[in-house]
N, C-alpha and C positions, 0 to 999 in steps of 0.2 A: 679464512672466512668463507662460509658456504656461499655459493652463487645463488642468485634469485631463481635460476632454472631448477635447482634442487628443491627449493621451497615450493615452486609452482607445480612441479611433478608430484610432490607429496600431497599438495592440496587437491590436485586432479584425481589422484587415487582415492582420496578421502570422500570426495563428493560425487564420484561417478563409479560405475561398474567397470571391471577390466575390459569388457567388450563394448563399452559405450562409444558412440561416435563423437561424444563431447569430451572424451578423455584428452585427446591431443590438443584441441583448441584451448582448453583451460591450462594445460601444461605449457603452452607457447605464449601466454599473455603475462607480461610483467605487471602484475596488478599494483605493485608498489609505486610504479611510475604514474598510475592513474590517481593515486591518493598520496601525494607528498605531504599533506597536512590534513588533520582531521580534529574533530571535537570529541572529548570524552567527559562524562560526568565526574565531578570531583566529590569529595566526601560531604560537602555542604549541599549537594544537589545542583550546583552551578555547572558551568561549562569551562573546561580546561583545554587550551590549545595544545595539540601535540604536533611536533615538527620532526618528520622522519630523518631529515639530514643531520639533526643534532643527536640522534640516538638510533644508529643503524639497526642494532639488534631488536629494539622495540618496534621499529618500522617493519622489519621482516616478520616478526611475530604477528603484528596486527594485520598486515596486508595479506598474509598467506594463511590466516585463520579463517574458518568458515563462520564469519561474523559480518554484520553490517557495520560500516564506518560512517558516522555522520560528518558530512562535509559542509553543511550550511545550516545555520540556526537563524531563524528570522530572515533578515536580509543580509546577514554577514557570512560570507564564504570564508572558510578556514584559510584559503590562499591569500586573502586580503587582510587577515587579522594581524594585530600586533600582540606581542607578549603582554599578558595582563588583561586583554580585552575580555569583557563579560557580556556576551550577546544575550538578548532577551527574546523570548518567544519559543515557538515550537521548532523542532527540526524540520527543515524544508527541502533537504536533498541528502541523499546518502549513496554510498557504494554498497549495493545490496549484497547480502551474503551469497557466495557462489552456488551453494546447493539449491537455493531458491531460484536463482537464475536458470539453473539447469532444469529444474522442474517446470518452470514456465516455458522454456524453449521446447521441452518435450511435449507439453500441452499444445504448443503451436504447430507441431507436425511439419517442421521445416524440411525442405528437400532441395536438391541441386537445381539451379536455374530459376528458382522462384523468387520473385521480388518480395522483399521483407522490410517491414517497418518496426523499429524498436521505439516504442512510445514511452518516453521518459528517460532521456539520456543519462541523467545523473553523472556518475564518474566515467561512464563509457564502457563498463565491463561487459555488459550483455552485447553491446555493439561489437566489441572486439572479438568475443567468442563467435558471434554470427559471421563476422568477416572471415575468420579462419575456416569456418565450416562451409560457407556458401560462396565465398569470394566477395571482396568489398564492393565490386560493381553492382551487386544485387542488394546491397544493404543501405537503408536510410534510417537515420536516427533523429528524433524530434524532441525538443524541450521548449518550455515557455521562457526559459532563462538564457539569454544570449551568452552570458559568461560560461555557462555549462557546456553549451554546444561548441563554443570557440575553444575552450580549454580541452575538452575531450578530442576535438578535431586535431588540435596541435599535438597532443600526446600520442594519439594513435598514429599520426603521420610519422613520428619518430620510430614507430615500430614497423613502418612500411605499409600501414593500412590507411586507405583513403576512401571510406564510405562517404555518402552525402549526409551533411548535417543541415537541419532545418530548424529555425527558431519560429515557433508558432504557438498560439493558444488553441489547442486541439478541441476545446469545448466550443470554440467559435468557428474555426476554419482549419481544415487540414488539406494542404495541397497534395495532388498526386493520388494514384490508386495503387493498391498493393494486393498480392496474392496471400500474404501472411502478415498478420499484425499481432504482436505481443506487447501488452501494456504492463509496466511495472509501477503504475500509479493507479489509484482507485478512481475509476471514471464515474461521474454522476449520471444517473439515468435520466431519460428525457432529452431535452434540448442539448445538454452537454455531451451526450453519447451519440447523437444523430450524425455529427460530422465524421466520426470515426467509422460508423456503419456505412456512411456514404463513400468513404475512402477504400473500403474493402471490395475487391473485385468479385463478381459473381463466380461461385465455385471456390472462393477463398475462405480462409479460416482465421478466426480471432481467438485469442486467449487473454483474458483480462480479469481483474477484480472489479467489483462495483464499490463506489465510494461509501465509506462508513460501514462496510461489511468486510468479511474475510472470505467471501465466496469467490471461487475461481470459476468463471463462466467461459465455456468454450462452445464454438458453433461454426457452422458452414453457411455461407451466404447463398441463397437460392435466387432464381431468376426473377422472382417477384419483389426482390429487395429485402425480404425477411432473412434474418439469421436464425437458424434452427440448431439447437444444441442442448447442452445440459449444464447443471451445476456439478462440477467434478467432486468426487469423494476425496477431496484434498482442500486445504485451506492455506491462505497467505494473508499477511498483514502488510499493506502498502499505504504510503501517505496518499492523501487526497490530491488529485490534480489541482494545480494552481492556475490562476488567471493573471497573476502579477508577481510582485516581489515577495509577497508573503500570503499566507492563508487569510481569509476574511477574519476580522477581529472577533474574538470570543464574545459571547453575550455577557459582558462584564457586569452590568448593573443587575441583570437577572441572576447571574451566578452569585453575586453578593447577597441578593434577597434569599436565594436558596440556602445560604449558609446560616442565616440568622432569623428569618421570619418564622412566625408561628404557623402560618398557613390557614387556608380555609377548611382544611380537614386534617385531623390527627388520628391515626389508627396504629394498630400493632400489625406488623407485617407477618406473613406466614412462612417466609423463608429467610435464611441468613443473608446478611449484606454480602454482596459479591462485587469484585472489581471487574466490571463489564468489559473493560478494554482487554482484559486477559481471559475472558470467557467468550471465546470467539463465536461459538454457535449462537449463544444467547444474544450477543451484540448484533450479529447479522440478522437474526429474526426480529429484533427490535426495530432495526432500520426498515425491514420489509413492512412491518405492521404500523410503525409510528415513525415515519421518516423525519430526519432532521434533528434528532436529539443529540445534544452535546453532553459529555460525561466528565466527571471528576471523581477521584477516590483518594482517601487518605486513611492511614492507620497510625494511631498514637497509643503506644502500649497495647492494651487489649481492645481498645475502642476502634471499631471500623465504621467509617462513614462514607456513603456514596451520595453524589449529587447528580441530578438530571435537570437540564433546562432545554427549552424549545423556543424557536423564534416566535411562536404565537403567544408567548408570555407564560406558558406552563412551566412549572418547576416542581421538583420533589427532593426531599432529603430523608435518608434513612440511616439511622445510627444505632449501634448495638455493642454490647460487651461480648467480644468473641463471636460465637455462632448462635447466641441467643436471639430470640425474635426481636426485630428492630422496632424502634419507635419511628413512625413515618409521618412526615409533614408534607402536604401537597397544596398547590395553589394553581390558579389559572384555568383556562378552558378545558384542558385535558388532565387526567390523572395518570401521570407518567409511571409512577411506581406500580400502580394497579395494572397498567398495560404490561409491564415487565412480569408481574406475578402471574398474569394469565398465561404468558409464555412458559414460565417455570412450572406451572401446574400441568400444562400440556406435556411438557418434557417428563415430569414425574409419572403422569398417568399413562402415557403411551410408550415411554422408554426412549424416545428419540423425537427429533423435530423433522418436518418433511422437507428440509432444505437440501441436504446433500443427496445427490442423485436425481433431483427434480429436473423435469424437462423445461427448456427455456425457448421462448420465441421473442426475438428483438425486432420490432418493426422499424421502418426507416426513420420514424420520428424519435427513435431512441427509447421508446417505452418497452420495458421488459415484462413479459408475461410468464409466470412461473406456475408449474402444475406438477402434482404428484398424487396419484389416486384421485380422491375426492377433494383434495386441497388445491386451491387456486389463489394466486396473488398477482397484483400488478404494481410495478414500480415505475415512477417517472411521469405519471399523469398529473397535469396541473389543473 
């Protein structure tokens, strides 16, 4: 039987370059020990529990593939699940695919002797990589879920790694200050981002995504408390940061209305129905221009349908056969599909959106100011 080191070395060579300073840390981490059990989708779309101890070969394949492994659905962690359990809700924690962790660590510009915060412990993979690179005495990892911080702490300890673990809701309070912060959860702008900005030392650097976007924001903190940086020409999809056991409940009644109601306005759309969750740049721009929209998409045979709902009561439904122009129903104070079509028109007219490469200024209150040429936008103002 191949040893785990063989698999880890192969993974490291796959997700880094031969001269990368992250090659050795990845090769030295027993990723399978961080993910002894995980969830996978079954053929019906439900969740199936996978137990590494009962299928060693499948465990090695999953743990040392460049893929994310879901470790928590709703409030049920795979470690606590029984065979046959069917959790409900969204994935709420994962072991992020290693290549993405490497990209985020590179964006963070880590260096010897720098105090480092891993924001979003998850299974502990990024924490482990950082410990091998920086020394565990320089590494802190934080998560809102005490089970995750405790489990990761115990598993890293068996590897001889002893970073500090903190359980905290970072959108409310983040103890300590750090020279480098890398977040693998999508942080909300405004008051939810302010504690993280406050925990970054002057001269320090942050790399994070913003909630409901795939934008990777990097920046350096200046003496006046502002973080100045840019939207990287790189994208990543992370879960929203949580404040408790699960994400806030979806707008169920409004979502049901969007599925069936005729709406206050029925039109023919100008562009094909798109799955916005997989159209990252469109999704990100929508959050910039119309923050707070929740999405759903389904395809049955050739019929593609997208749903959009907003906490202010707005909703939209667009449905079409294949790529034909969709029939669009909308209601509420905002016209959500119209807002999306304005973005798509700009993309078609200009060939790109102004997001990637934009300059960013994050003020101490967590408000993000974006600019590129004559384009300006603000996120997080209440």
